[in-house]
C-alpha positions as CSV (number, residue, x, y, z in Angstrom):
1,M,9.1,-12.8,-0.8
2,K,5.4,-13.5,-0.6
3,E,3.4,-10.2,-0.6
4,Q,-0.3,-9.8,-0.1
5,I,-2.4,-6.7,-0.1
6,L,-5.6,-6.8,2.1
7,V,-8.4,-4.4,1.5
8,N,-11.1,-4.1,4.2
9,I,-14.0,-1.8,3.3
10,T,-17.0,-0.6,5.3
11,P,-19.3,2.3,4.5
12,Q,-17.4,4.4,7.0
13,E,-13.8,3.7,6.0
14,T,-11.4,1.8,3.8
15,R,-8.3,0.1,5.3
16,V,-5.4,-1.4,3.3
17,A,-2.6,-3.5,4.7
18,T,0.5,-4.9,3.1
19,V,1.6,-8.3,4.4
20,E,5.0,-9.8,3.5
21,D,5.7,-13.4,4.6
22,G,2.9,-13.1,7.2
23,V,4.2,-9.9,8.7
24,V,2.2,-6.6,8.4
25,Q,4.4,-4.0,6.8
26,D,2.2,-0.9,6.4
27,I,-1.4,0.3,6.9
28,H,-3.4,2.9,5.1
29,I,-6.7,4.2,6.4
30,E,-9.1,6.5,4.5
31,R,-12.4,7.6,6.1
32,T,-15.4,8.5,4.1
33,Q,-15.9,11.8,6.0
34,Q,-12.2,12.6,6.2
35,R,-10.8,11.6,2.8
36,G,-7.3,12.7,2.1
37,L,-6.8,15.8,-0.1
38,V,-3.3,15.1,-1.5
39,G,-3.4,15.1,-5.3
40,N,-6.6,17.1,-5.5
41,I,-6.6,20.1,-7.8
42,Y,-8.6,23.2,-7.0
43,L,-9.4,26.5,-8.6
44,G,-8.3,28.6,-5.6
45,V,-8.4,32.3,-5.0
46,V,-5.5,34.2,-3.3
47,K,-6.7,35.4,0.1
48,R,-3.6,37.0,1.5
49,V,0.0,37.5,0.3
50,L,2.8,37.5,3.0
51,P,6.0,39.1,1.4
52,G,7.9,38.6,4.7
53,M,7.3,34.8,4.6
54,Q,7.4,34.6,0.8
55,S,4.1,32.8,1.1
56,A,0.4,33.2,0.3
57,F,-2.8,31.9,1.8
58,I,-5.2,30.4,-0.8
59,E,-8.9,29.8,-0.3
60,I,-9.9,26.4,-1.8
61,G,-13.2,25.8,0.0
62,L,-11.8,24.1,3.1
63,E,-12.3,25.1,6.7
64,R,-8.9,26.7,6.9
65,A,-7.1,28.6,4.1
66,A,-4.3,26.6,2.5
67,F,-0.6,27.6,2.3
68,L,1.5,28.3,-0.8
69,H,5.2,28.9,-0.4
70,I,7.3,30.5,-3.1
71,A,9.3,27.3,-3.5
72,D,6.1,25.5,-4.6
73,V,5.2,28.1,-7.3
74,I,5.8,26.7,-10.8
75,E,7.7,29.8,-12.0
76,Q,10.2,29.5,-9.1
77,R,10.7,25.8,-9.8
78,Q,11.4,26.5,-13.5
79,H,13.8,29.3,-12.7
80,P,15.4,28.4,-9.4
81,N,18.4,30.8,-9.8
82,D,16.2,33.9,-10.4
83,E,15.3,36.2,-7.5
84,L,11.5,35.8,-7.9
85,R,9.2,37.1,-5.1
86,I,5.8,35.9,-4.2
87,E,4.2,39.4,-4.4
88,K,5.3,39.6,-8.1
89,L,3.7,36.3,-8.9
90,V,0.3,36.4,-7.1
91,H,-2.0,39.1,-5.8
92,E,-5.0,39.1,-3.5
93,G,-8.2,38.1,-5.3
94,Q,-6.4,36.3,-8.1
95,P,-7.8,32.9,-9.2
96,V,-5.1,30.2,-9.4
97,V,-5.1,26.5,-10.2
98,V,-3.4,24.7,-7.3
99,Q,-2.8,21.1,-6.2
100,V,-2.6,19.8,-2.6
101,I,0.8,18.3,-1.8
102,K,0.3,17.9,1.9
103,D,-2.9,17.3,3.9
104,P,-4.0,19.6,6.7
105,I,-2.1,18.3,9.8
106,G,-3.1,19.4,13.3
107,T,-3.6,23.2,13.3
108,K,-1.8,23.6,9.9
109,G,-3.8,24.1,6.7
110,A,-3.1,22.1,3.5
111,R,0.1,22.9,1.6
112,L,-0.3,23.7,-2.1
113,S,1.7,23.8,-5.3
114,T,1.0,25.5,-8.5
115,Q,2.9,22.8,-10.3
116,V,0.3,20.2,-11.3
117,S,1.2,16.5,-11.4
118,I,-1.2,13.8,-12.3
119,A,-0.3,10.2,-11.5
120,G,-1.0,7.3,-13.9
121,R,-0.2,3.7,-13.8
122,F,3.3,4.0,-15.4
123,L,3.8,7.8,-15.7
124,V,3.3,11.0,-13.8
125,F,2.1,13.8,-16.1
126,L,3.6,17.3,-15.6
127,P,1.5,19.4,-18.1
128,Q,3.5,22.7,-17.3
129,E,6.9,21.1,-18.0
130,K,8.7,19.9,-21.1
131,H,11.3,17.4,-19.8
132,I,11.2,13.6,-19.3
133,G,12.2,12.6,-15.7
134,I,13.0,9.2,-14.2
135,S,11.9,7.9,-10.8
136,Q,14.7,8.1,-8.3
137,R,14.1,4.5,-7.3
138,I,15.5,3.5,-10.7
139,E,19.2,3.8,-9.9
140,N,20.9,2.0,-12.8
141,G,22.2,4.6,-15.2
142,D,21.8,2.4,-18.4
143,E,18.3,1.5,-17.5
144,R,17.4,5.2,-16.9
145,E,18.8,6.2,-20.2
146,H,17.0,3.3,-22.0
147,L,13.7,4.4,-20.5
148,R,14.2,8.0,-21.4
149,N,15.0,7.2,-25.0
150,R,12.1,4.8,-25.2
151,M,9.7,7.5,-23.9
152,A,11.0,10.2,-26.2
153,R,10.4,7.8,-29.1
154,L,6.7,7.4,-28.2
155,L,6.1,11.1,-27.6
156,P,5.7,13.9,-30.3
157,P,8.6,16.4,-30.6
158,D,6.7,19.1,-28.8
159,H,5.7,16.8,-25.9
160,L,4.9,18.0,-22.4
161,G,6.6,16.8,-19.2
162,Y,6.5,13.2,-17.8
163,I,8.1,11.3,-15.0
164,I,8.6,7.6,-15.7
165,R,7.5,5.6,-12.7
166,T,9.3,2.4,-11.5
167,S,6.5,0.2,-12.8
168,A,7.1,1.5,-16.4
169,D,10.2,-0.8,-16.6
170,H,7.9,-3.8,-17.4
171,A,5.3,-1.9,-19.5
172,T,4.7,-2.4,-23.2
173,D,4.7,0.5,-25.6
174,A,0.9,0.1,-26.0
175,E,0.4,0.4,-22.2
176,L,2.6,3.5,-22.0
177,L,0.6,5.1,-24.9
178,A,-2.7,4.2,-23.2
179,D,-1.4,5.9,-20.0
180,I,-0.4,9.0,-21.9
181,D,-3.9,9.2,-23.5
182,Y,-5.6,8.7,-20.1
183,L,-3.5,11.5,-18.5
184,N,-4.1,13.9,-21.3
185,R,-7.8,13.4,-21.1
186,I,-7.8,14.2,-17.4
187,W,-5.8,17.4,-18.0
188,A,-8.1,18.5,-20.8
189,D,-11.1,18.0,-18.4
190,I,-9.3,20.0,-15.6
191,K,-8.5,22.9,-18.0
192,Q,-12.2,23.0,-19.2
193,K,-13.5,23.1,-15.6
194,S,-11.0,25.8,-14.6
195,Q,-12.6,28.1,-17.2
196,T,-16.2,27.4,-16.4
197,L,-16.5,26.6,-12.6
198,P,-16.4,29.3,-9.9
199,A,-13.5,29.9,-7.6
200,K,-12.9,27.5,-4.7
201,S,-14.1,24.6,-6.9
202,L,-12.7,21.1,-7.0
203,L,-11.3,20.4,-10.5
204,F,-9.9,17.0,-10.0
205,Q,-10.0,14.4,-7.1
206,D,-7.5,11.6,-6.9
207,L,-8.7,8.0,-6.9
208,S,-10.2,6.4,-3.7
209,L,-7.7,4.4,-1.6
210,Q,-8.7,1.0,-3.0
211,L,-8.2,2.1,-6.6
212,R,-4.9,3.9,-5.7
213,T,-3.8,0.6,-4.2
214,L,-4.1,-1.1,-7.6
215,R,-2.4,1.8,-9.4
216,D,0.4,2.5,-7.0
217,M,1.0,-0.3,-4.5
218,V,0.7,-3.6,-6.6
219,N,4.1,-4.7,-7.9
220,T,5.8,-7.8,-9.3
221,E,6.1,-9.3,-5.8
222,T,2.4,-8.9,-5.0
223,E,0.8,-12.4,-5.2
224,E,-2.8,-11.4,-4.5
225,V,-5.1,-8.5,-3.6
226,L,-7.8,-9.7,-1.2
227,V,-11.0,-7.6,-1.0
228,D,-13.7,-8.3,1.5
229,S,-16.5,-6.3,-0.1
230,R,-18.3,-7.7,-3.2
231,E,-19.4,-4.4,-4.5
232,N,-16.0,-2.8,-4.3
233,F,-14.4,-6.0,-5.6
234,N,-16.4,-5.5,-8.8
235,K,-15.4,-1.8,-9.0
236,M,-11.8,-2.7,-8.5
237,R,-11.9,-5.4,-11.2
238,E,-13.6,-2.9,-13.6
239,F,-10.8,-0.4,-12.9
240,A,-8.1,-3.0,-13.3
241,E,-9.6,-4.2,-16.6
242,S,-9.4,-0.6,-18.0
243,F,-6.1,0.7,-16.5
244,V,-4.0,-2.1,-14.9
245,A,-4.9,-5.2,-16.8
246,D,-1.9,-7.2,-15.5
247,V,-3.2,-6.8,-12.0
248,L,-6.7,-8.1,-12.8
249,P,-5.9,-11.9,-12.1
250,R,-4.5,-11.1,-8.7
251,V,-7.6,-9.2,-7.4
252,Q,-9.6,-11.8,-5.4
253,H,-12.8,-11.5,-3.4
254,Y,-12.4,-12.7,0.2
255,V,-15.5,-14.7,1.4
256,G,-14.2,-16.3,4.6
257,E,-16.2,-16.3,7.8
258,R,-13.4,-14.6,9.9
259,P,-12.9,-10.9,9.3
260,L,-10.0,-10.4,6.8
261,F,-7.9,-8.2,9.1
262,E,-8.4,-10.5,12.0
263,L,-7.4,-13.5,10.0
264,Y,-4.0,-12.0,9.0
265,G,-3.3,-10.4,12.4
266,V,-3.7,-6.8,11.2
267,E,-6.1,-5.8,14.0
268,A,-3.6,-6.9,16.6
269,E,-0.8,-5.1,14.7
270,I,-2.8,-1.8,14.7
271,E,-3.3,-2.2,18.4
272,R,0.5,-2.7,19.0
273,A,1.2,0.3,16.7
274,M,-0.6,2.5,19.3
275,A,1.7,1.4,22.1
276,R,4.7,3.4,23.2
277,R,6.8,0.3,23.8
278,V,7.7,-2.1,21.0
279,N,9.3,-5.4,22.0
280,L,12.1,-6.9,20.0
281,K,12.4,-10.6,19.3
282,F,15.4,-11.3,21.5
283,G,14.4,-9.4,24.6
284,G,15.3,-5.8,23.7
285,Y,12.7,-3.1,23.2
286,L,12.1,0.3,21.6
287,I,10.4,3.4,23.2
288,I,8.7,5.6,20.6
289,D,7.6,9.1,21.6
290,Q,5.7,11.2,19.0
291,T,5.6,14.9,19.6
292,E,4.6,17.9,17.5
293,A,8.1,18.7,16.4
294,M,9.7,15.3,16.0
295,T,9.6,11.6,16.9
296,T,12.2,10.0,19.2
297,I,13.1,6.3,19.2
298,D,15.1,4.9,22.1
299,V,16.7,1.4,21.7
300,N,17.2,-0.6,24.9
301,T,18.7,-4.1,25.6
302,G,15.9,-5.0,28.1
303,G,16.1,-8.7,29.0
304,F,18.5,-9.6,26.2
305,V,21.9,-10.8,27.7
306,G,23.5,-12.4,24.6
307,H,25.9,-15.3,24.7
308,R,29.4,-13.8,24.0
309,S,30.2,-10.3,25.2
310,F,28.5,-7.1,26.2
311,D,29.6,-5.4,23.0
312,D,28.1,-8.3,21.0
313,T,24.8,-8.0,22.9
314,I,24.6,-4.3,22.1
315,F,25.4,-4.8,18.4
316,K,22.8,-7.6,18.0
317,T,20.1,-5.5,19.7
318,N,20.9,-2.4,17.5
319,L,21.0,-4.6,14.4
320,E,17.6,-6.1,15.2
321,A,16.2,-2.7,16.0
322,T,17.0,-1.3,12.5
323,H,14.5,-3.6,10.9
324,V,11.8,-2.9,13.5
325,I,12.4,0.8,13.3
326,A,12.0,0.9,9.5
327,R,8.8,-1.2,9.8
328,Q,7.4,1.0,12.6
329,L,7.9,4.1,10.5
330,R,5.8,2.6,7.8
331,L,3.2,1.1,10.1
332,R,2.7,4.3,12.1
333,N,3.3,6.6,9.1
334,L,5.7,8.7,11.1
335,G,7.0,11.7,9.3
336,G,9.1,14.8,9.8
337,I,12.2,14.5,11.9
338,I,12.9,11.2,13.6
339,I,15.8,10.9,16.1
340,V,17.0,7.4,16.9
341,D,19.1,6.8,20.0
342,F,20.8,3.5,19.4
343,I,22.7,1.9,22.3
344,D,26.3,3.3,22.4
345,M,28.8,1.3,20.4
346,D,32.5,1.7,20.7
347,N,33.3,-0.6,17.8
348,D,33.4,1.4,14.5
349,A,32.7,-1.7,12.4
350,H,29.6,-2.3,14.5
351,R,28.4,1.3,13.9
352,T,29.0,1.0,10.2
353,A,27.1,-2.3,10.0
354,V,24.1,-0.8,11.9
355,M,24.0,2.2,9.7
356,D,24.2,0.1,6.5
357,E,21.4,-2.2,7.8
358,L,19.2,0.8,8.7
359,Q,19.7,2.2,5.2
360,K,18.9,-1.1,3.6
361,S,15.7,-1.5,5.7
362,L,14.6,2.0,4.9
363,S,15.2,1.6,1.2
364,R,12.0,-0.4,0.9
365,D,9.9,2.6,2.1
366,R,7.6,4.0,-0.6
367,T,7.9,7.4,1.1
368,K,11.0,9.5,0.6
369,V,13.4,8.9,3.5
370,T,16.9,10.5,4.2
371,V,19.3,9.3,6.9
372,S,22.2,11.3,8.4
373,G,25.2,9.5,10.0
374,F,25.9,9.1,13.7
375,T,26.3,12.4,15.5
376,S,28.9,13.0,18.2
377,L,26.2,12.0,20.8
378,G,25.6,8.7,19.0
379,L,22.2,9.7,17.6
380,I,20.9,9.2,14.0
381,E,18.6,11.7,12.4
382,I,16.1,10.5,9.9
383,T,13.7,12.7,7.9
384,R,10.7,11.1,6.3
385,K,8.3,13.0,4.0
386,R,5.1,13.7,5.7
387,T,2.0,14.1,3.4
388,R,-0.7,12.8,5.7
389,E,-1.6,12.3,9.3
390,S,0.2,9.5,11.3
391,L,-1.7,6.4,12.3
392,A,-2.0,7.7,15.9
393,H,-3.5,11.0,14.7
394,V,-6.0,9.2,12.5
395,L,-7.2,6.7,15.2
396,C,-6.6,8.6,18.4
397,E,-7.2,11.9,20.2
398,P,-5.5,13.5,23.2
399,C,-6.6,11.9,26.5
400,P,-9.1,14.1,28.2
401,T,-7.6,13.3,31.6
402,C,-4.0,14.1,30.9
403,Q,-4.5,16.3,27.9
404,G,-2.0,14.4,25.9
405,R,0.8,14.6,28.4
406,G,0.8,10.9,29.0
407,Q,0.9,11.4,32.8
408,I,-1.5,12.6,35.5
409,R,-0.8,14.3,38.8
410,T,-0.7,11.9,41.8
411,A,-3.5,11.9,44.3
412,A,-1.1,13.5,46.9
413,T,-0.3,16.3,44.5
414,V,-4.0,17.0,43.9
415,C,-4.6,16.9,47.7
416,Y,-2.0,19.6,48.2
417,E,-3.5,21.8,45.4
418,I,-6.9,21.5,47.2
419,L,-5.4,22.5,50.5
420,R,-3.8,25.6,48.9
421,E,-7.1,26.5,47.2
422,I,-9.0,26.4,50.4
423,L,-6.4,28.6,52.0
424,R,-6.7,31.1,49.1
425,E,-10.5,31.1,49.3
426,E,-10.4,31.7,53.1
427,R,-8.3,34.8,52.7
428,Q,-10.8,36.3,50.2
429,F,-14.2,35.1,51.4
430,Q,-15.8,34.5,54.8
431,A,-17.4,31.1,54.3
432,R,-19.0,29.2,57.2
433,E,-17.7,25.8,55.9
434,Y,-16.0,24.1,52.9
435,R,-16.9,21.1,50.9
436,I,-14.3,19.2,48.8
437,L,-15.6,17.4,45.8
438,G,-13.0,15.0,44.3
439,S,-12.3,11.6,42.9
440,Q,-12.4,8.4,45.0
441,N,-8.5,8.3,45.1
442,V,-8.2,11.9,46.3
443,I,-10.9,11.6,49.0
444,D,-9.4,8.3,50.2
445,M,-6.0,10.0,50.6
446,F,-7.6,12.8,52.6
447,L,-9.1,10.1,54.9
448,D,-5.9,8.2,55.3
449,E,-2.4,9.5,54.5
450,E,-3.3,13.2,54.4
451,S,-5.8,13.2,57.2
452,A,-3.3,15.0,59.5
453,S,-2.8,17.7,56.8
454,L,-6.5,18.2,56.5
455,A,-7.0,18.4,60.3
456,Q,-4.1,20.9,60.5
457,L,-5.9,23.2,58.0
458,V,-9.2,22.9,59.8
459,D,-7.6,24.0,63.0
460,F,-5.8,26.9,61.2
461,I,-8.9,28.4,59.5
462,G,-11.3,27.4,62.3
463,K,-13.9,26.2,59.8
464,P,-15.2,22.6,59.1
465,I,-14.2,20.9,55.9
466,Y,-16.4,18.1,54.5
467,L,-15.5,15.5,51.9
468,Q,-17.6,14.2,49.0
469,V,-16.7,11.6,46.3
470,E,-17.7,12.4,42.7
471,T,-17.5,9.2,40.7
472,A,-17.5,11.1,37.4
473,Y,-14.4,13.1,38.3
474,T,-10.9,12.1,37.0
475,Q,-8.1,12.1,39.5
476,E,-7.0,15.7,38.6
477,Q,-10.5,17.1,38.8
478,F,-11.8,18.7,42.0
479,D,-14.1,21.5,43.3
480,V,-14.1,23.5,46.5
481,V,-17.6,24.6,47.5
482,L,-18.0,27.5,49.9
483,V,-21.1,27.3,52.1
């Protein structure tokens, strides 16, 4: 499998896309003015403790106070069976070192943890722990045990906690020791700042997106990392030389005339990722609706008729949909609860095959994903960890015309609202005449299909009603002026 990572950088934003065999798999966007906070460590101060919710609000210098739940307090994690309460662990005005584990999303503030974790190239450092953990993506039992024994051999007997990342499987002992030294230096700097800086100070900021790409996203299947900014290309090479030397030969400066994202079709893919409908290769399609609480995905056969039987057509459509769904979750960065409504299948073997294919497609996701089996209604529930805003929330805002509903009232509906409004006004005020200000469509409807309704109201109230087009008005906007 040929994998390329494309890095497009402007002063305003950094965009990173992963392309496998010419197909865009995921997109990350980080804006200079809205850089993500996940991984940042702050010296916060407890603003308010909520015993009823077993939570606390922590001021860390952001617009909104951040949220700390008892489950994310280090003492609770270390003693999960004890009945610890938030009011016994923190109190108002207390300074506390916290790390952001989830960016502010919508109206919700950032989510915090008092358990600090610092990511390196091969390891994740847990300075408040003592154990050695292994990435869940390493499933082989013998390999897990080998890595744990190898790490224990490199560390002193009184070592602190570490999680061994998937990439550590190919690391040399010297590379692991260099990672350990790098992480310890960062932690020493954080401790020193926590004792000298005032409350609400930033103690540690995670790497920028382009450097995190080299640290976290490049793997053995990555053939090249193309960067279209010379200045940042040099910065990335310097970082690679110091911390990820094996990646250095793959970092290349793109100097072509065509924009990098346009050349590889990423711009078009971003545009498609904004659409509600996603077409499948053989004629079927998906409908993806993203709401505050969850995302729903509906699978339809569309124009695909198959060649054998109706059951076979449904099965092939569902099977194709599993790959597209997994890719769309990554592309759009959809998180939380995702409900998938596959086309109903009576054949148990088909249902099992679709579920297996979905699990296989989702296993490539770098974000934690869990899948429940088919419900009695034939739905599949997926939960995907949400740590940052979805692509739509980053790039879009609610439509000012429909306020995010995705629909607007018809011109006829608006006409009837206006007629009711005039009737209300007539009962309260004694105007000599009325003037309707509305969009072109609404005024046209009053002059055509609803002319009889308007004439009937004029006769009923005995007052003239005049019409005026306001080109700046949306279809739902109108004003009734009393003269």
